[in-house]
N, C-alpha and C positions, 0 to 999 in steps of 0.2 A: 713730514708724513701727514697725509690728508685723509686716507681711507683705511679702515680696519676691515679685513675680509675674513670671514669665519668659516672654517669647517663646521658642519652642523651635527652629523650623526656621531655621537660620542663626546663631542666637544661642548656643544650647547645643549643637547638633549640626551636623555638617558634612554637610548633605544631598547636596550635589553630588557629592562624591567617593564617598560611600556608594552613592548610586543608580547612578552610572556604573559602579562595580564590579559591582553586581548585574546591570545591563544587559549588560555584557560577558560575565559568567559565563553568563547565560541565553540571550543572543542571538548570542554568538560574536564573535570578534575583528574581523570585517569591518565591524561597526557602529561608527560614531563615538559611543561611549557617552556622552561628555560632551555632545555635541550633542543626543543623545536625552534625557538628563537635563534639559538646559536647556529643550528644547521642552516636555517634560512639565510642568516647573515653570511655564512661561509660561502654561499654561492654568489655573493655580491661582486667580488673582484673578478672571478672567472667570467661572469656574464658581461661585465664592462670590458674585459680584455678582448672579447670577440669584436667589440666596436673599436677599441683602440688599435687593434691589429689591422683593421681594414677588412676583416673577413665579413663584417656586417655593417650596414650603414648606421648612422647615428639613430639610436632607439632610446626613447625616454625611459627613465628609471622605473616608473610605474609599470611599464610593460615588462621590463626585465624582472622586477619583483614578482609580477603575476606568474611568469613562466617558472621562476624558482619556487614559488609557493605551491604550484600544482605538483611539482616534483617532490617537495617535502611532504605534502599531504599524502601522496602515494607511499612514500617511505615509511611514514608513521601510521599508515593504514587508517587515515581519517577521511570520512566521507561527508562533504558539505554540498548543499545545492549551490547553484551559480550565484545567487544573491549572497549567500554566506561567504563564498570564496571572494567575491568582490569586496564585501565589507571587511573581511579580514585583511585583504591586501591594502586597504586604506588605513590599516593600523599605523602605517608609517606616516600618515598625515596627522596623526593624533598623539605624537610622542610628547612626553612630559619633559619640561626643562629641568636641568639641574638647579638646585635651590638658589645658587648665586648668579644664574644666567640673566634673568630679567633685570634684577637690580644693577648688575654690572654693565649690561648693555645700555640700560637707561642712562647711567652715568657717562659712559663712553660717547654716547650720541650727542652729548652737550658740546663736545669738542671735535668730533670726527664724523665723517661719513661711516656708517656701519651697514654691512650687507653680508649675506651668505655668499661664500664661494664654495658651493657644495655640488656633489654629483646628483643631488635631488633635482627633479624637474620643477618647473615654475608652479604648477597647480599644487603639487605636494608641499613645497616650501611655503606657499601662500596660506594654505589651509592650516599647516602646522603653526605658522606665526599667529594666525587668528586664534587658534585653539590654546596656544601656550602663552600668548601675550608678548611675543618677541617683537621689539620695536624697530624693525629694520627700516632703513631709509629707501631701500630698493631690494628687489629679489633678483639676484644674479647667480651665476654658476654655470653648470655644464650645458643646460639646454640653450640659453641665449647664445653661447659661443660655439655650440655643437662640438664640444670636446670634453672628455672625461679626464679629471685629474688621475695621475700626475703628468699628463701631457703638457708640455710648455704652453700650448695655445690656451689651455684652460685658465692659466694665470695671466698671460700676456694680453689676450683678447679682453679679459675682464677689466684690466687696467685701462685698455683702450676705450672700452664702452664708457668708462667713467671720465674719459678725457685726461687721464693721469699717466705719468711716467711710472714704471715699476717701482722706482725708488721712493715714490710718494705713497706706496701701499705697504701694508703689513698683513701677512698671513697669520691668523691665529688658529692654532690646532692642538689637539691632544695626541697627534700622531707625528712622530719624528720624520717619517718618510714624506709626508705632505709638506712639512716645513723645509726639508732638504730640496724638494722639487721647486718650491717657491723661491728659496734662496738662490738657486741656480738661475732663476729668471730675474733676479735683482730686487726681490721683495725683502723688506725687513721681516722678522719672524718673532712670534711669541708662542712658547710652549705652555699649555695649560694642562697640568697633571690631572688625569681622570683614572686613578688606579683601580676603580671598580667598574669601568665601562664594560668589561667582559666578565664581570662577577668576581667572587673572592679568589678564584684561581688564576687571575690574569698574570701573565708573565712578560708581556711586551708593553712598551710605552709607559712604563711605571714612572720613569724619570726622563729628563732631558738627556739626549744622547750626543749632543753637540753644544757648542757655545752659541745659542740663539740670542737674538737681540734682547729678549726678555724670557724669563722662565718663572712661572707663578703657579700657585695652587688653586686659583679660581679666577673667574672673569672679574669679580669684584677687586681682587688683588691687582689685576692688570690696570683697572681704572685708577686705583690708588697710585700705582707707579707712574702712570701717565698724567697725574695731576688733575684728574676729573672728580 
């Protein structure tokens, strides 16, 4: 195994807390900022499915996020000027890492190539890395390969970009479905439990739902298991 490829939203960064904070700062205390963040996120998969299905050409996530944001602002009856809308959409560029993410990634990087294999676009992931101190070796994922997870091309083309066989790559994610798709492509797998990704009422992805290559409670723990 030569490369560890990471899901980012929820696995490496705490999107819900980060987005809710920015919603509160931008829209005011009268808005249920966590409900707003949850609703915005709920439109993530449907928007990408339009691309995956072929009904829409590949469209970067920043654009999909903006379209979803305008819809949610309307639902919550929030009015922002265009600069405010643009800035709030960039909240996804400023997500905070989970406490174990930077130390764990830093350790893993001593022995492996580490990179995101995320549905985020390059500029989003690059600014996030700068903001959060994520020590990626490269910025990979959906935009370079023009395919959204869990399409097989998202995994297989990423391995190809690195000049590696799928068996030389490991997908690291807090989502069992992501790992299942990667395993189908020949990747090793590591489940990182993030039981608070969706808040205290989370009901899915609490634990590993299959026998993955590794199952840990933090990226630091994964580094320890891999001898880093």
